[in-house]
VOBA-1610 file (N, C-alpha, C; in pm, whole numbers, padded with zeros to 5 digits, always signed):
BEGIN
Met-00622-03539+00131Met-00547-03564+00009Met-00595-03473-00104Lys-00727-03449-00108Lys-00784-03363-00210Lys-00734-03220-00192Asn-00729-03171-00066Asn-00680-03036-00040Asn-00532-03023-00075Leu-00453-03127-00045Leu-00311-03125-00079Leu-00292-03116-00229Tyr-00377-03184-00303Tyr-00370-03181-00450Tyr-00399-03039-00500Lys-00501-02974-00443Lys-00535-02838-00484Lys-00421-02741-00453Ile-00363-02755-00333Ile-00253-02667-00294Ile-00136-02684-00389Ser-00106-02807-00425Ser+00006-02834-00514Ser-00014-02766-00649Ile-00138-02774-00702Ile-00167-02711-00832Ile-00150-02560-00823Val-00203-02499-00717Val-00193-02354-00701Val-00048-02311-00688Val+00030-02382-00606Val+00170-02347-00587Val+00247-02357-00718Ile+00223-02462-00796Ile+00292-02480-00924Ile+00257-02367-01021Leu+00128-02332-01028Leu+00085-02225-01118Leu+00146-02092-01076Val+00142-02063-00946Val+00196-01938-00897Val+00346-01932-00922Ala+00416-02042-00896Ala+00560-02045-00916Ala+00595-02024-01064Gly+00519-02085-01152Gly+00546-02071-01295Gly+00527-01930-01346Ile+00435-01858-01284Ile+00409-01721-01328Ile+00499-01621-01258Ile+00518-01640-01125Ile+00582-01540-01043Ile+00734-01548-01041Leu+00791-01669-01038Leu+00935-01680-01019Leu+01017-01609-01126Pro+00979-01619-01256Pro+01056-01541-01354Pro+01048-01391-01328Val+00931-01345-01284Val+00917-01202-01253Val+00998-01167-01130Gln+00996-01256-01029Gln+01069-01230-00906Gln+01218-01215-00931Asn+01271-01296-01023Asn+01412-01286-01054Asn+01448-01148-01108Ala+01353-01090-01184Ala+01376-00957-01239Ala+01358-00848-01135Leu+01278-00876-01031Leu+01248-00775-00930Leu+01327-00795-00801Ala+01421-00887-00799Ala+01491-00920-00675Ala+01549-00794-00612Gly+01538-00788-00478Gly+01583-00671-00405Gly+01728-00635-00435Asn+01754-00508-00460Asn+01888-00464-00498Asn+01916-00332-00428Lys+02001-00336-00326Lys+02030-00215-00249Lys+02099-00109-00333Asp+02170-00153-00439Asp+02242-00058-00524Asp+02148+00028-00607Arg+02021-00013-00617Arg+01924+00065-00695Arg+01840+00157-00606Ser+01869+00157-00477Ser+01790+00239-00385Ser+01797+00386-00424Gly+01683+00451-00427Gly+01678+00591-00463Gly+01663+00617-00611Gln+01667+00512-00695Gln+01657+00532-00839Gln+01513+00529-00889Ala+01421+00479-00809Ala+01280+00476-00848Ala+01210+00602-00799Gly+01097+00633-00861Gly+01014+00743-00815Gly+00882+00690-00765Ala+00790+00781-00736Ala+00656+00745-00690Ala+00660+00648-00573Ser+00750+00673-00479Ser+00765+00583-00364Ser+00642+00579-00275Glu+00552+00675-00292Glu+00429+00672-00214Glu+00343+00551-00247Leu+00370+00485-00360Leu+00297+00363-00395Leu+00325+00250-00296Leu+00433+00260-00221Leu+00468+00157-00124Leu+00410+00186+00015Ile+00344+00299+00031Ile+00288+00336+00161Ile+00146+00282+00173Asn+00125+00197+00271Asn-00009+00146+00300Asn-00086+00253+00377Pro-00193+00308+00321Pro-00263+00418+00389Pro-00366+00373+00491Trp-00387+00242+00509Trp-00496+00193+00592Trp-00449+00150+00731Ala-00531+00180+00831Ala-00493+00155+00970Ala-00506+00009+01010Lys-00600-00062+00951Lys-00625-00200+00993Lys-00509-00292+00956Thr-00466-00289+00832Thr-00362-00382+00787Thr-00222-00340+00829Thr-00199-00212+00857Thr-00066-00170+00903Thr-00044-00202+01050Gly-00150-00241+01121Gly-00135-00277+01262Gly-00045-00397+01283Trp-00031-00482+01181Trp+00065-00592+01192Trp+00163-00591+01075Gly+00192-00470+01028Gly+00298-00448+00931Gly+00271-00498+00792Gly+00147-00527+00757Gly+00116-00581+00625Gly+00145-00728+00614Ala+00154-00798+00729Ala+00181-00943+00726Ala+00067-01022+00663Gly-00054-00966+00665Gly-00171-01041+00620Gly-00203-01029+00474Ser-00104-01035+00385Ser-00134-01028+00242Ser-00214-01150+00195Ser-00210-01258+00271Ser-00287-01378+00235Ser-00425-01380+00301Thr-00448-01291+00398Thr-00573-01294+00474Thr-00660-01171+00455Val-00604-01063+00400Val-00678-00938+00388Val-00799-00955+00297Thr-00911-00895+00337Thr-01034-00899+00258Thr-01097-00760+00256Gly-01193-00742+00166Gly-01268-00618+00162Gly-01189-00501+00108Leu-01224-00383+00154Leu-01169-00258+00102Leu-01017-00252+00108Glu-00957-00291+00221Glu-00812-00277+00236Glu-00734-00374+00149Ala-00803-00470+00088Ala-00736-00562-00004Ala-00694-00491-00132Ile-00750-00375-00161Ile-00709-00301-00280Ile-00561-00270-00273Phe-00510-00244-00152Phe-00366-00222-00136Phe-00293-00352-00102Gly-00346-00430-00007Gly-00273-00545+00045Gly-00260-00661-00052Asn-00370-00705-00109Asn-00374-00812-00210Asn-00513-00808-00270Val-00524-00760-00393Val-00654-00734-00453Val-00739-00860-00464Gly-00676-00979-00458Gly-00755-01102-00461Gly-00855-01107-00348Gly-00822-01050-00232Gly-00911-01050-00117Gly-01033-00960-00134Leu-01029-00870-00232Leu-01145-00785-00257Leu-01266-00868-00296Ala-01243-00983-00359Ala-01353-01068-00404Ala-01436-01120-00289Gln-01381-01118-00166Gln-01453-01168-00050Gln-01535-01059+00019Thr-01551-00944-00047Thr-01640-00840+00005Thr-01782-00896+00014Lys-01842-00885+00131Lys-01973-00947+00153Lys-02090-00860+00110Gly-02072-00730+00113Gly-02181-00640+00076Gly-02126-00508+00026Phe-02124-00410+00116Phe-02073-00277+00083Phe-01982-00231+00196Asp-01862-00185+00162Asp-01766-00134+00259Asp-01728+00008+00223Ala-01713+00092+00325Ala-01662+00227+00307Ala-01565+00256+00420Gly-01457+00325+00389Gly-01357+00354+00491Gly-01289+00487+00469Leu-01247+00548+00579Leu-01176+00675+00576Leu-01064+00668+00680Thr-00941+00699+00641Thr-00827+00690+00732Thr-00743+00816+00723Tyr-00701+00864+00841Tyr-00608+00977+00849Tyr-00475+00924+00902Thr-00367+00959+00834Thr-00233+00916+00873Thr-00148+01037+00905Arg-00090+01036+01025Arg+00012+01136+01061Arg+00146+01072+01030Tyr+00197+01100+00910Tyr+00314+01030+00859Tyr+00440+01101+00907Phe+00526+01029+00980Phe+00644+01090+01043Phe+00598+01211+01123Thr+00548+01187+01243Thr+00472+01282+01323Thr+00532+01422+01325Ser+00660+01434+01356Ser+00720+01567+01371Ser+00754+01632+01237Ala+00729+01565+01125Ala+00759+01621+00994Ala+00639+01691+00932Asp+00523+01688+00998Asp+00401+01756+00949Asp+00360+01708+00810Ile+00361+01577+00789Ile+00314+01518+00664Ile+00185+01442+00693Asp+00080+01471+00620Asp-00051+01408+00641Asp-00092+01327+00518Ile-00159+01215+00544Ile-00214+01133+00436Ile-00362+01110+00465Tyr-00445+01136+00364Tyr-00588+01113+00375Tyr-00626+01006+00272Ser-00694+00904+00315Ser-00735+00798+00223Ser-00883+00768+00241Phe-00947+00742+00130Phe-01090+00712+00128Phe-01114+00601+00028Gly-01206+00511+00061Gly-01232+00402-00032Gly-01370+00342-00018Leu-01413+00277-00127Leu-01541+00207-00132Leu-01520+00070-00196Ala-01594-00027-00148Ala-01591-00160-00210Ala-01732-00217-00206Thr-01774-00282-00314Thr-01908-00337-00318Thr-01910-00468-00395Lys-01995-00556-00352Lys-02010-00685-00419Lys-02087-00664-00549Val-02043-00734-00655Val-02108-00725-00785Val-02145-00866-00829Gly-02274-00892-00841Gly-02316-01026-00878Gly-02289-01126-00768Glu-02277-01253-00804Glu-02256-01357-00705Glu-02110-01377-00670Ser-02019-01343-00760Ser-01880-01376-00735Ser-01782-01262-00759Gly-01828-01143-00794Gly-01738-01032-00824Gly-01746-00921-00722Ala-01650-00829-00728Ala-01649-00712-00640Ala-01574-00600-00709Leu-01620-00478-00688Leu-01556-00358-00740Leu-01506-00273-00623Gly-01395-00204-00643Gly-01342-00118-00539Gly-01282+00009-00594Leu-01286+00115-00515Leu-01226+00243-00550Leu-01160+00300-00425Ser-01036+00343-00436Ser-00969+00408-00324Ser-00887+00525-00374Ile-00877+00628-00291Ile-00802+00749-00324Ile-00712+00783-00205Met-00585+00806-00233Met-00490+00847-00130Met-00430+00981-00168Asn-00435+01077-00075Asn-00379+01209-00097Asn-00275+01237+00010Met-00151+01259-00032Met-00041+01287+00060Met-00012+01436+00055Asn-00022+01502+00171Asn-00013+01647+00178Asn+00108+01686+00262Phe+00187+01782+00211Phe+00308+01825+00280Phe+00296+01966+00337Gly+00175+02020+00338Gly+00156+02154+00391Gly+00201+02261+00293Thr+00219+02383+00343Thr+00260+02496+00262Thr+00408+02524+00283Ile+00481+02535+00172Ile+00625+02555+00177Ile+00659+02689+00111Asp+00750+02763+00173Asp+00791+02892+00117Asp+00869+02871-00013Arg+00833+02950-00112Arg+00904+02946-00240Arg+01026+03039-00231Thr+01140+02996-00279Thr+01261+03078-00278Thr+01317+03090-00419Thr+01387+03198-00443Thr+01454+03221-00570Thr+01596+03270-00541Thr+01676+03283-00646Thr+01811+03336-00627Thr+01807+03480-00578Ala+01703+03555-00619Ala+01690+03693-00575Ala+01631+03703-00435Leu+01547+03605-00400Leu+01483+03603-00268Leu+01509+03465-00204Pro+01628+03443-00151Pro+01663+03311-00099Pro+01596+03275+00033Asp+01540+03373+00102Asp+01481+03346+00233Asp+01328+03340+00229Glu+01264+03445+00186Glu+01117+03450+00181Glu+01074+03564+00092Gly+00941+03572+00069Gly+00886+03680-00011Gly+00853+03642-00153Ala+00886+03518-00195Ala+00857+03476-00332Ala+00728+03395-00341Gly+00651+03392-00232Gly+00526+03317-00232Gly+00541+03178-00170Thr+00442+03097-00189Thr+00441+02962-00133Thr+00390+02862-00237Tyr+00409+02734-00208Tyr+00351+02629-00290Tyr+00320+02509-00202Ser+00233+02421-00250Ser+00188+02305-00173Ser+00204+02178-00256Pro+00308+02099-00231Pro+00324+01972-00304Pro+00209+01877-00271Ser+00174+01793-00366Ser+00066+01698-00346Ser+00092+01571-00425Leu+00067+01457-00363Leu+00077+01327-00428Leu-00058+01259-00417Ile-00116+01218-00530Ile-00248+01157-00531Ile-00243+01025-00607Asn-00294+00921-00546Asn-00308+00791-00611Asn-00456+00754-00617Ile-00504+00720-00735Ile-00643+00676-00753Ile-00640+00531-00800Asn-00709+00444-00727Asn-00707+00301-00756Asn-00847+00250-00788Val-00861+00186-00902Val-00987+00122-00940Val-00961-00028-00950Ala-01039-00107-00877Ala-01009-00250-00865Ala-01130-00337-00898Tyr-01099-00454-00950Tyr-01202-00556-00972Tyr-01143-00691-00931Ala-01225-00770-00861Ala-01182-00903-00818Ala-01298-01000-00835Arg-01262-01128-00845Arg-01364-01230-00869Arg-01326-01359-00796Ser-01426-01427-00745Ser-01407-01558-00683Ser-01428-01664-00791Phe-01323-01738-00822Phe-01332-01841-00925Phe-01385-01973-00867Ser-01377-01986-00736Ser-01434-02099-00664Ser-01441-02057-00518Asn-01480-02148-00431Asn-01481-02117-00289Asn-01340-02100-00233Ser-01240-02147-00308Ser-01103-02145-00259Ser-01013-02044-00327Ile-01042-02008-00451Ile-00951-01925-00530Ile-01017-01791-00562His-00944-01682-00529His-00994-01546-00552His-00882-01465-00616Gly-00913-01390-00719Gly-00811-01310-00787Gly-00867-01180-00839Gly-00778-01086-00868Gly-00823-00958-00920Gly-00708-00871-00965Phe-00741-00748-01007Phe-00639-00654-01053Phe-00680-00513-01014Val-00582-00423-01013Val-00601-00282-00979Val-00541-00196-01088Leu-00614-00096-01133Leu-00562+00006-01222Leu-00533+00130-01139Lys-00407+00177-01145Lys-00365+00292-01064Lys-00334+00412-01152Ile-00382+00527-01108Ile-00347+00654-01171Ile-00267+00734-01069Ile-00145+00772-01106Ile-00052+00836-01013Ile-00031+00980-01057Ser-00048+01073-00962Ser-00027+01215-00993Ser+00062+01276-00886Glu+00169+01342-00931Glu+00261+01411-00841Glu+00277+01554-00890Ser+00270+01651-00798Ser+00285+01790-00839Ser+00353+01869-00728Met+00437+01962-00769Met+00502+02055-00677Met+00542+02179-00754Ala+00511+02294-00696Ala+00538+02422-00762Ala+00481+02420-00903Asp+00565+02437-01005Asp+00518+02445-01143Asp+00554+02322-01225Val+00576+02209-01162Val+00606+02086-01235Val+00515+01975-01184Ser+00490+01877-01270Ser+00403+01766-01232Ser+00439+01643-01315Ala+00395+01528-01268Ala+00417+01402-01341Ala+00294+01315-01321Thr+00259+01239-01423Thr+00143+01150-01418Thr+00183+01014-01474Gly+00133+00909-01411Gly+00165+00775-01457Gly+00050+00678-01435Val+00064+00560-01491Val-00037+00455-01479Val+00035+00324-01443Ala-00026+00248-01354Ala+00031+00119-01314Ala-00081+00021-01286Ile-00045-00107-01274Ile-00143-00210-01240Ile-00088-00299-01130Asp-00180-00355-01051Asp-00151-00461-00955Asp-00231-00584-00994Ala-00182-00699-00955Ala-00258-00823-00972Ala-00234-00909-00849Gly-00337-00981-00806Gly-00322-01063-00686Gly-00414-01182-00687Ile-00373-01285-00611Ile-00453-01407-00598Ile-00443-01458-00455Gln-00551-01512-00405Gln-00555-01576-00274Gln-00612-01716-00288Tyr-00554-01807-00212Tyr-00604-01946-00210Tyr-00633-01983-00066Ile-00753-02036-00041Ile-00798-02067+00094Ile-00839-02213+00101Thr-00790-02283+00204Thr-00825-02424+00220Thr-00821-02459+00368Gly-00832-02588+00399Gly-00834-02633+00537Gly-00973-02672+00582Pro-00984-02746+00692Pro-01115-02792+00739Pro-01210-02679+00774Asn-01155-02565+00817Asn-01238-02448+00851Asn-01194-02325+00772Asp-01144-02349+00651Asp-01091-02240+00568Asp-00987-02159+00644Asn-00901-02229+00717Asn-00807-02158+00804Asn-00664-02153+00752Phe-00635-02215+00638Phe-00503-02203+00578Phe-00515-02117+00453Lys-00425-02016+00442Lys-00439-01918+00335Lys-00304-01887+00272Leu-00307-01876+00139Leu-00190-01842+00060Leu-00224-01722-00027Gly-00134-01626-00034Gly-00158-01507-00116Gly-00035-01464-00191Val-00053-01423-00317Val+00055-01372-00399Val+00005-01248-00471Ser+00086-01142-00469Ser+00046-01020-00540Ser+00168-00957-00605Leu+00146-00900-00722Leu+00248-00828-00797Leu+00198-00685-00811Lys+00282-00587-00769Lys+00233-00450-00755Lys+00321-00350-00830Asn+00255-00243-00875Asn+00320-00126-00931Asn+00397-00156-01060Ile+00332-00229-01150Ile+00390-00255-01281Ile+00333-00151-01377Gly+00419-00061-01424Gly+00368+00046-01509Gly+00476+00111-01591Thr+00437+00212-01664Thr+00529+00284-01751Thr+00610+00385-01671Pro+00730+00421-01717Pro+00810+00524-01649Pro+00736+00658-01648Met+00770+00741-01549Met+00711+00874-01536Met+00819+00980-01557Arg+00774+01102-01588Arg+00868+01212-01610Arg+00802+01343-01569Phe+00875+01428-01501Phe+00823+01559-01463Phe+00834+01657-01580Ser+00734+01744-01589Ser+00734+01849-01690Ser+00655+01967-01637Gly+00668+02082-01705Gly+00594+02200-01663Gly+00678+02326-01671Asp+00614+02439-01640Asp+00682+02569-01649Asp+00799+02581-01553Gly+00796+02501-01446Gly+00906+02509-01350Gly+01038+02462-01407Leu+01035+02394-01521Leu+01158+02348-01586Leu+01197+02437-01703Ser+01135+02554-01712Ser+01166+02650-01819Ser+01243+02769-01763Leu+01327+02825-01844Leu+01409+02939-01802Leu+01414+03042-01915Lys+01380+03167-01884Lys+01387+03275-01982Lys+01525+03340-01976Ser+01584+03360-02093Ser+01718+03417-02099Ser+01724+03527-02206Leu+01826+03613-02193Leu+01850+03720-02289Leu+01983+03696-02359Leu+01986+03713-02491Leu+02110+03705-02565Leu+02188+03835-02547Pro+02316+03828-02529Pro+02396+03952-02515Pro+02377+04044-02635Gly+02344+04171-02606Gly+02326+04269-02713Gly+02194+04258-02785Asn+02100+04175-02732Asn+01970+04155-02797Asn+01861+04174-02693Ala+01762+04254-02725Ala+01656+04283-02629Ala+01553+04172-02620Asn+01554+04082-02717Asn+01456+03973-02718Asn+01500+03858-02627Ser+01406+03803-02557Ser+01435+03690-02468Ser+01392+03560-02536Phe+01448+03451-02491Phe+01408+03319-02540Phe+01394+03225-02421Thr+01316+03121-02441Thr+01286+03026-02334Thr+01360+02896-02356Thr+01428+02852-02253Thr+01497+02724-02255Thr+01423+02626-02166Glu+01396+02509-02218Glu+01326+02407-02139Glu+01422+02295-02103Trp+01430+02267-01974Trp+01513+02158-01926Trp+01433+02029-01927Arg+01489+01926-01986Arg+01421+01797-01992Arg+01460+01712-01871Ser+01362+01667-01798Ser+01389+01583-01681Ser+01405+01437-01725Glu+01477+01361-01647Glu+01499+01220-01677Glu+01377+01139-01634Lys+01346+01034-01708Lys+01238+00944-01669Lys+01277+00865-01544Phe+01178+00823-01469Phe+01204+00737-01354Phe+01105+00622-01352Glu+01149+00509-01303Glu+01066+00389-01298Glu+00984+00384-01170Leu+00883+00298-01170Leu+00799+00278-01054Leu+00857+00167-00966Pro+00830+00172-00834Pro+00887+00074-00741Pro+00809-00057-00741Ala+00835-00142-00840Ala+00764-00270-00850Ala+00792-00356-00727Gln+00693-00439-00694Gln+00703-00519-00570Gln+00628-00650-00587Leu+00683-00755-00527Leu+00620-00886-00526Leu+00601-00931-00382Asn+00479-00971-00346Asn+00447-01020-00211Asn+00401-01165-00217Ile+00456-01248-00130Ile+00413-01387-00116Ile+00384-01410+00031Gly+00259-01444+00064Gly+00220-01455+00204Gly+00149-01585+00239Leu+00163-01624+00366Leu+00094-01739+00422Leu+00025-01697+00551Gly-00090-01758+00579Gly-00161-01729+00703Gly-00236-01852+00754Tyr-00252-01859+00886Tyr-00324-01971+00946Tyr-00406-01920+01063Asp-00534-01959+01065Asp-00626-01921+01173Asp-00632-02032+01277Phe-00599-01998+01401Phe-00618-02089+01514Phe-00749-02050+01582Leu-00848-02138+01574Leu-00981-02107+01627Leu-00983-02120+01778Ile-01045-02023+01843Ile-01060-02022+01988Ile-01210-02023+02017Gly-01264-02140+02048Gly-01407-02150+02065Gly-01479-02131+01932Glu-01600-02081+01937Glu-01679-02063+01816Glu-01670-01923+01757Leu-01628-01826+01839Leu-01637-01687+01793Leu-01503-01613+01790Ser-01400-01670+01849Ser-01271-01601+01856Ser-01164-01679+01780Arg-01054-01612+01749Arg-00946-01676+01675Arg-00816-01599+01695Phe-00706-01669+01664Phe-00575-01604+01655Phe-00516-01639+01519Thr-00478-01538+01444Thr-00421-01558+01310Thr-00273-01526+01312Leu-00194-01622+01266Leu-00050-01602+01248Leu-00023-01592+01099Ala+00045-01486+01058Ala+00067-01463+00914Ala+00206-01409+00889Gly+00255-01435+00770Gly+00385-01383+00730Gly+00386-01352+00581Thr+00467-01255+00542Thr+00477-01215+00403Thr+00623-01187+00366Phe+00663-01243+00253Phe+00793-01209+00196Phe+00771-01100+00092Val+00846-00991+00104Val+00831-00876+00016Val+00958-00859-00066Ser+00945-00875-00197Ser+01059-00856-00286Ser+01046-00721-00353Asn+01139-00630-00323Asn+01138-00495-00378Asn+01237-00483-00492Ser+01197-00417-00599Ser+01285-00405-00715Ser+01392-00299-00697Phe+01371-00203-00604Phe+01466-00093-00591Phe+01523-00079-00451Thr+01505-00178-00368Thr+01566-00173-00236Thr+01572-00315-00182Arg+01606-00331-00056Arg+01624-00464+00000Arg+01491-00536+00020Asp+01497-00669+00012Asp+01380-00751+00039Asp+01347-00746+00188Gln+01219-00773+00220Gln+01173-00766+00358Gln+01098-00893+00396Tyr+01099-00922+00527Tyr+01028-01037+00583Tyr+00938-00985+00694Val+00808-01009+00681Val+00711-00956+00776Val+00641-01071+00847Leu+00637-01065+00979Leu+00568-01165+01059Leu+00474-01092+01154Gly+00349-01140+01163Gly+00253-01072+01250Gly+00145-01164+01302Gly+00074-01115+01403Gly-00036-01191+01460Gly-00155-01101+01488Glu-00274-01158+01475Glu-00398-01084+01502Glu-00487-01169+01591Leu-00528-01112+01704Leu-00618-01179+01798Leu-00755-01116+01787Ser-00855-01197+01750Ser-00992-01149+01737Ser-01076-01204+01850Leu-01134-01117+01930Leu-01220-01155+02041Leu-01364-01131+02002Arg-01431-01239+01964Arg-01571-01235+01923Arg-01594-01139+01805Asp-01489-01114+01729Asp-01495-01025+01613Asp-01542-00884+01650Ile-01518-00847+01776Ile-01553-00712+01823Ile-01426-00634+01855Ile-01337-00695+01930Ile-01207-00635+01962Ile-01099-00716+01893Leu-01014-00649+01817Leu-00906-00715+01746Leu-00774-00646+01781Leu-00676-00725+01822Leu-00544-00675+01860Leu-00441-00727+01761Arg-00348-00641+01720Arg-00251-00679+01618Arg-00110-00633+01656Ala-00011-00710+01611Ala+00128-00671+01626Ala+00208-00739+01516Gly+00312-00673+01470Gly+00394-00730+01363Gly+00535-00678+01368Tyr+00623-00745+01293Tyr+00762-00702+01285Tyr+00812-00722+01143Thr+00877-00619+01089Thr+00931-00622+00954Thr+01083-00617+00960Tyr+01147-00717+00899Tyr+01293-00723+00902Tyr+01349-00716+00760Glu+01460-00647+00747Glu+01538-00648+00624Glu+01685-00643+00659Asp+01769-00681+00567Asp+01913-00685+00591Asp+01965-00546+00630Lys+02057-00543+00726Lys+02120-00420+00775Lys+02021-00331+00850Leu+01910-00386+00897Leu+01809-00305+00966Leu+01867-00237+01090Tyr+01959-00306+01159Tyr+02013-00253+01284Tyr+02144-00178+01264Asp+02187-00164+01140Asp+02312-00094+01110Asp+02282+00054+01088Asp+02332+00139+01176Asp+02302+00282+01168Asp+02362+00348+01045Val+02460+00283+00983Val+02527+00342+00866Val+02467+00289+00735Glu+02441+00159+00726Glu+02403+00098+00599Glu+02254+00067+00586Asn+02172+00094+00688Asn+02029+00067+00673Asn+01969+00162+00571Leu+01865+00114+00501Leu+01802+00191+00393Leu+01657+00228+00423Thr+01618+00219+00548Thr+01479+00250+00583Thr+01474+00325+00715Leu+01374+00412+00728Leu+01353+00481+00854Leu+01272+00397+00953His+01211+00291+00905His+01131+00207+00992His+01220+00123+01082Lys+01177+00102+01207Lys+01253+00023+01303Lys+01205-00121+01310Gly+01094-00152+01242Gly+01048-00290+01236Gly+00917-00317+01307Phe+00896-00260+01426Phe+00777-00292+01504Phe+00654-00215+01456Ser+00540-00282+01460Ser+00411-00217+01435Ser+00307-00281+01525Gly+00206-00204+01561Gly+00099-00254+01646Gly-00028-00176+01624Gly-00140-00236+01663Gly-00267-00166+01644Gly-00383-00245+01698Phe-00500-00187+01686Phe-00623-00253+01732Phe-00743-00201+01655Ser-00851-00277+01662Ser-00979-00237+01603Ser-01090-00265+01703Val-01190-00181+01700Val-01314-00204+01774Val-01427-00192+01672Gln-01503-00298+01654Gln-01611-00296+01557Gln-01737-00355+01620Val-01846-00288+01601Val-01971-00329+01665Val-02080-00344+01560Pro-02168-00443+01577Pro-02282-00457+01486Pro-02386-00351+01515Leu-02454-00304+01411Leu-02555-00199+01427Leu-02697-00253+01415Asn-02711-00384+01395Asn-02844-00444+01392Asn-02837-00586+01447Lys-02950-00646+01470Lys-02955-00778+01531Lys-02897-00886+01440Glu-02910-00868+01310Glu-02858-00967+01217Glu-02706-00961+01205Glu-02644-00856+01264Glu-02499-00838+01264Glu-02441-00830+01122Lys-02520-00779+01029Lys-02472-00763+00892Lys-02415-00623+00869Thr-02454-00528+00953Thr-02406-00391+00943Thr-02311-00363+01059His-02190-00319+01027His-02090-00295+01129His-02032-00154+01116Phe-01991-00101+01231Phe-01915+00022+01236Phe-01786-00006+01311Gly-01673+00034+01255Gly-01546+00001+01318Gly-01452+00120+01325Ile-01366+00118+01426Ile-01260+00216+01444Ile-01127+00141+01448Asp-01031+00186+01369Asp-00901+00121+01361Asp-00790+00220+01398Tyr-00687+00166+01464Tyr-00569+00248+01497Tyr-00444+00163+01476Ser-00337+00225+01425Ser-00210+00154+01413Ser-00095+00250+01437Tyr+00017+00191+01478Tyr+00140+00268+01502Tyr+00257+00191+01443Gln+00345+00261+01373Gln+00468+00203+01322Gln+00587+00282+01375Ala+00682+00210+01434Ala+00800+00275+01492Ala+00898+00316+01382Thr+00959+00433+01398Thr+01058+00482+01303Thr+01181+00531+01379Arg+01293+00542+01307Arg+01417+00587+01369Arg+01410+00736+01405Ser+01339+00812+01325Ser+01326+00956+01347Ser+01181+00997+01328Phe+01150+01120+01360Phe+01019+01181+01335Phe+00907+01122+01420Asn+00938+01046+01525Asn+00839+01003+01626Asn+00731+00910+01573Gly+00761+00831+01474Gly+00669+00725+01433Gly+00557+00768+01341Ile+00477+00668+01301Ile+00365+00690+01210Ile+00236+00644+01280His+00137+00732+01286His+00009+00702+01349His-00101+00705+01243Arg-00190+00605+01249Arg-00305+00601+01159Arg-00432+00581+01240Leu-00537+00651+01202Leu-00668+00639+01266Leu-00773+00632+01157Gly-00855+00528+01158Gly-00954+00511+01053Gly-01090+00470+01105Val-01190+00495+01025Val-01326+00450+01055Val-01377+00369+00935Arg-01458+00267+00963Arg-01512+00179+00859Arg-01660+00161+00881Phe-01728+00140+00770Phe-01872+00111+00774Phe-01900+00002+00672Ser-01966-00103+00715Ser-01997-00213+00621Ser-02139-00260+00641Leu-02200-00303+00533Leu-02337-00358+00540Leu-02354-00465+00433
//
């Protein structure tokens, strides 16, 4: 009865804060393509993408900076991770992500993560040289995330993320700032029931600027040139609301199966429903699978995503000392796509 009372309070508080925001962010297919900085919606980590991001209520440690920052508060010591993503395999797009998370005091945690999306070298073309010979350029998208989370009790954990967004290509660039906020609630006889809510990518509009938007012209009959600058339109960030539930089914003393689901409300595209499961065998081998559904997913004409829904992955993590406080882990995940032969992620983790 006591746990039911706590759950009721948390649900009421979350509903009072989130529902008005959710109404403003409700998925709208007619707004698809109107937002920028879509890389903010890409999860760069291999562990949580193995079940499609279903574990927004269960994620802890470093990867909680993206999944639900409230889980960062459950960092036990120090975490470091590095992940390489082959994004849309045949498109030659690479993502490199690196992060650190550390416990601060008895109830706090700090985190830092950096994601760099690289598109390789692209030939520069001009009206005079439409094919080649005008040089090359390398587009780059970089997200820097600084996070803080705190445990307010054994059951309630919350935090926020400050994001710095940088996009550049050729002679133009754009910079923006956004924040995330998240909370997790954990209860049950073995802390096996979990609720998570996170609000992501709330920030100011961005705008491209730079020499690439300037044009030198000559007035007829005048030898002097003048520069015209084209003003680009502002674009909004892809705000998102996640509401997740998770439950751990214990298998003996050391193994478990976690069933989790997340509702994803996107402000600039259709809402999504994610369901996934994670099987942990003695916390050494972990197997994951998930499925993400949205309206018109199977319609070849009206679907708005390249993802086909399925995701899968695994982790192998081993203790490096007898106390089992220091671990080294390898994570892999795969996400199916309609084109470009899917998305592969490979990561390594170190915790102590």
